C-alpha positions as CSV (number, residue, x, y, z in Angstrom):
1,M,107.0,94.1,104.8
2,V,105.5,95.1,101.5
3,I,104.6,98.7,100.8
4,I,102.2,99.2,97.9
5,V,102.3,102.7,96.5
6,I,99.2,103.3,94.3
7,G,98.1,106.2,92.2
8,L,97.1,107.3,88.8
9,P,99.6,108.3,86.0
10,G,101.3,111.6,86.7
11,S,100.4,111.6,90.4
12,G,104.1,111.3,91.5
13,K,103.8,107.8,92.8
14,S,106.9,106.5,91.0
15,Y,109.2,109.3,92.1
16,F,107.9,108.9,95.7
17,A,108.1,105.1,95.7
18,S,111.6,105.0,94.3
19,R,112.8,107.5,97.0
20,L,110.9,105.6,99.7
21,S,112.6,102.4,98.7
22,E,116.0,104.1,99.0
23,V,115.3,105.5,102.4
24,L,114.0,102.1,103.6
25,N,116.8,100.1,101.8
26,A,114.0,98.1,100.3
27,V,113.7,96.4,96.9
28,Y,111.8,98.6,94.4
29,F,109.6,97.2,91.7
30,S,107.7,99.4,89.2
31,S,104.8,98.2,87.1
32,D,106.0,100.6,84.4
33,Q,109.5,99.0,84.3
34,F,108.0,95.5,84.2
35,R,105.7,96.6,81.3
36,K,108.5,98.2,79.4
37,K,110.7,95.1,79.8
38,N,108.0,92.6,78.7
39,F,106.0,94.5,76.1
40,S,107.0,96.5,73.1
41,G,104.5,99.0,71.8
42,M,102.5,99.1,75.1
43,K,98.8,99.2,74.6
44,Y,97.9,99.1,78.3
45,S,95.5,96.3,77.6
46,M,93.9,94.4,80.4
47,N,95.8,91.3,79.4
48,E,99.2,93.2,79.5
49,K,98.3,94.7,82.9
50,L,97.4,91.3,84.4
51,I,100.7,89.8,83.2
52,V,102.6,92.7,84.6
53,Y,101.0,92.4,88.0
54,E,101.5,88.7,88.0
55,K,105.2,89.2,87.4
56,L,105.3,91.9,90.1
57,L,103.7,89.5,92.6
58,S,106.1,86.7,91.7
59,E,109.2,88.9,92.1
60,T,107.8,90.3,95.4
61,L,107.3,86.9,96.8
62,K,110.8,85.8,95.8
63,N,112.3,88.8,97.6
64,I,110.2,88.5,100.7
65,N,111.3,84.8,100.9
66,N,114.9,86.1,100.8
67,G,114.2,88.4,103.8
68,K,113.9,91.7,101.9
69,N,111.3,94.4,102.2
70,V,109.7,95.5,99.0
71,V,108.2,98.8,97.7
72,L,105.8,98.3,94.8
73,D,104.9,101.1,92.5
74,G,101.8,100.8,90.2
75,T,98.3,102.1,89.6
76,F,96.7,99.1,91.4
77,Y,93.5,100.8,90.1
78,K,91.3,97.6,90.4
79,Q,90.3,96.0,93.6
80,S,90.8,92.5,92.0
81,I,94.4,93.3,91.4
82,R,95.0,94.5,94.9
83,E,93.1,91.4,96.3
84,Q,95.6,89.1,94.5
85,F,98.5,90.8,96.4
86,I,96.6,90.9,99.7
87,S,95.7,87.2,99.5
88,A,99.2,86.0,98.6
89,L,100.9,88.2,101.1
90,L,98.5,87.4,104.0
91,E,99.0,83.7,103.3
92,I,102.6,84.1,104.2
93,N,101.9,86.4,107.1
94,Q,103.5,89.4,105.4
95,K,102.6,92.9,106.6
96,I,101.2,95.1,103.8
97,I,101.1,98.9,104.0
98,F,99.2,100.9,101.3
99,I,100.1,104.4,100.4
100,E,98.0,106.3,97.9
101,I,99.5,109.2,96.0
102,R,97.3,111.9,94.6
103,A,97.9,115.2,92.8
104,E,95.8,118.0,91.4
105,P,94.5,117.3,87.9
106,E,96.2,120.4,86.5
107,L,99.6,119.2,87.9
108,I,99.0,115.7,86.5
109,Q,98.2,117.1,83.1
110,E,101.4,119.2,83.2
111,R,103.5,116.2,84.3
112,L,102.1,114.0,81.6
113,K,103.0,116.4,78.8
114,G,106.7,115.6,79.2
115,L,108.7,112.5,78.5
116,R,109.0,110.2,81.5
117,K,111.7,107.5,82.0
118,D,109.6,104.4,82.2
119,S,106.0,105.3,81.5
120,D,104.3,106.1,78.2
121,A,101.0,106.9,79.9
122,D,99.8,110.3,78.7
123,Y,96.8,112.4,79.8
124,Q,94.5,110.3,77.7
125,V,95.5,107.2,79.6
126,Y,95.0,109.1,82.9
127,Q,91.5,110.2,81.8
128,K,90.6,106.6,81.0
129,L,92.0,105.2,84.2
130,I,90.3,107.8,86.4
131,T,87.0,106.5,85.2
132,E,87.9,102.9,85.9
133,Y,89.7,103.6,89.3
134,E,88.2,101.6,92.2
135,P,88.8,103.4,95.5
136,L,91.1,101.8,98.0
137,T,89.0,100.3,100.8
138,E,92.0,99.0,102.8
139,S,93.5,101.1,105.6
140,H,96.0,103.4,103.9
141,L,97.8,106.7,104.0
142,T,96.9,109.3,101.4
143,L,99.6,111.8,100.4
144,F,99.1,114.7,98.0
145,S,102.1,115.3,95.7
146,R,103.3,118.7,94.6
147,N,106.5,119.6,92.9
148,D,108.1,120.7,96.1
149,N,107.1,118.4,98.9
150,I,108.9,115.0,98.6
151,E,110.7,115.4,101.9
152,Y,107.4,116.0,103.7
153,M,105.8,113.0,101.9
154,L,108.7,110.8,102.9
155,Q,108.5,111.9,106.5
156,E,104.7,111.3,106.7
157,A,105.2,107.8,105.1
158,L,107.9,106.8,107.5
159,E,105.8,107.8,110.5
160,H,102.8,105.9,109.0
161,I,105.0,102.8,108.4
162,A,106.5,103.0,112.0
163,N,103.0,103.2,113.5
164,N,101.6,100.3,111.3
165,S,104.5,97.8,111.3
């Protein structure tokens, strides 16, 4: 099973996805970690993004072939990027569950002011991506992140996964 956690910078998707992978004992892959590992002086160019997502897909397929569940963490803001994953995973009859993480713009702005472990995305990157974001058309769970509701989010996600596995 592959769980794709999508959301804009500062939404809380990385914190949620990493915690979800721990609860599920699944492999966790972050687009931010792949980007940081493969590019110095990140520009968030489309070319960089495509390379990062190709690497994410490759590593996901390797782990699925080894019998592991995977939680992916990335913006996945373009339908064409999501389609690559859907196509590759359906080809091997792999179950895909989408979870979208959202947060209030004021909270996102506050979160993006501080340093974050793996992401250099700031509020300017968020503002750019929000104009380019293509809504998720696949069946999915939407969770709203606050600074105090991670346990609730995890519980909702686990129920959704159980009902859609």
